C-alpha positions as CSV (number, residue, x, y, z in Angstrom):
1,L,-6.4,4.0,-5.1
2,Q,-8.7,5.5,-7.7
3,S,-8.4,8.8,-5.9
4,T,-4.6,9.1,-6.2
5,H,-3.3,12.0,-8.3
6,W,-1.3,9.7,-10.6
7,P,-2.6,6.4,-12.1
8,V,-0.9,3.6,-10.1
9,A,-0.8,-0.2,-10.3
10,G,0.1,-2.9,-7.8
11,K,-0.8,-6.0,-5.8
12,S,-1.9,-6.4,-2.3
13,G,-1.4,-9.3,0.1
14,T,-2.4,-10.5,3.5
15,A,-0.9,-13.2,5.7
16,Q,-2.7,-14.6,8.7
17,T,-0.6,-15.1,11.8
18,L,-0.7,-15.6,15.6
19,V,0.9,-13.2,18.1
20,K,0.9,-14.7,21.6
21,G,-2.1,-16.9,20.6
22,V,-4.1,-14.0,19.1
23,A,-5.1,-13.9,15.5
24,R,-3.4,-11.1,13.6
25,N,-2.8,-10.1,10.0
26,N,0.3,-8.8,8.2
27,Q,-0.7,-6.7,5.1
28,W,1.4,-5.5,2.2
29,F,1.0,-3.6,-1.0
30,I,3.7,-3.4,-3.8
31,G,3.1,-1.1,-6.7
32,Y,4.4,1.5,-9.1
33,G,3.4,4.7,-10.8
34,P,2.6,6.7,-12.8
35,V,1.4,3.8,-14.9
36,D,2.1,5.3,-18.3
37,H,5.7,6.4,-17.4
38,P,6.8,4.6,-14.2
39,R,9.1,6.6,-12.0
40,Y,8.7,5.0,-8.6
41,A,8.2,1.6,-7.1
42,V,7.0,1.4,-3.5
43,S,6.4,-1.4,-1.1
44,V,4.4,-1.0,2.1
45,A,4.1,-3.6,4.9
46,V,1.9,-3.3,8.0
47,E,2.3,-5.9,10.6
48,N,0.1,-7.3,13.4
49,V,-3.2,-5.7,12.6
50,A,-6.6,-7.0,13.7
51,P,-8.1,-9.5,11.1
52,D,-11.1,-7.3,10.6
53,S,-9.2,-4.1,10.0
54,P,-9.2,-2.3,6.7
55,H,-6.2,-2.8,4.4
56,L,-3.9,-0.1,5.8
57,A,-1.0,-0.9,3.4
58,I,-3.2,0.2,0.4
59,K,-4.1,3.4,2.1
60,L,-0.5,4.2,3.0
61,F,0.6,3.4,-0.6
62,G,-1.9,5.9,-2.0
63,Q,-0.8,8.6,0.5
64,I,2.9,8.0,-0.4
65,F,2.1,8.4,-4.1
66,D,0.1,11.5,-3.5
67,L,3.1,13.0,-1.7
68,L,5.4,12.0,-4.6
69,S,3.1,13.5,-7.2
70,S,2.8,16.8,-5.3
71,S,6.6,17.1,-5.0
72,T,7.6,16.1,-8.6
73,E,6.4,16.5,-12.1
74,A,5.0,13.4,-13.9
C-alpha cells in the first residue's frame, strides 16, 4: 500500500476454512483514506483462496483507492 497515490490506513485479516475438505483462506482488508482528511472507507473480502496465495484483498484495496484518487481531488 506504500505505492498508492493517497496515504491510506487499514487492517487486514485472514480466516482459515475448509471447502469440501480442502484448506482455503478467506481474506479481508478494511481501511480508509486519505489519512490526513478521510473521505472514503472501503472493505474488501476475498473468499476461498489457496492458503499460500498472496493477500489479494490488500492489492484490491490499493487499486480501489488509486481509482478513487484519480477521479476526485483530495
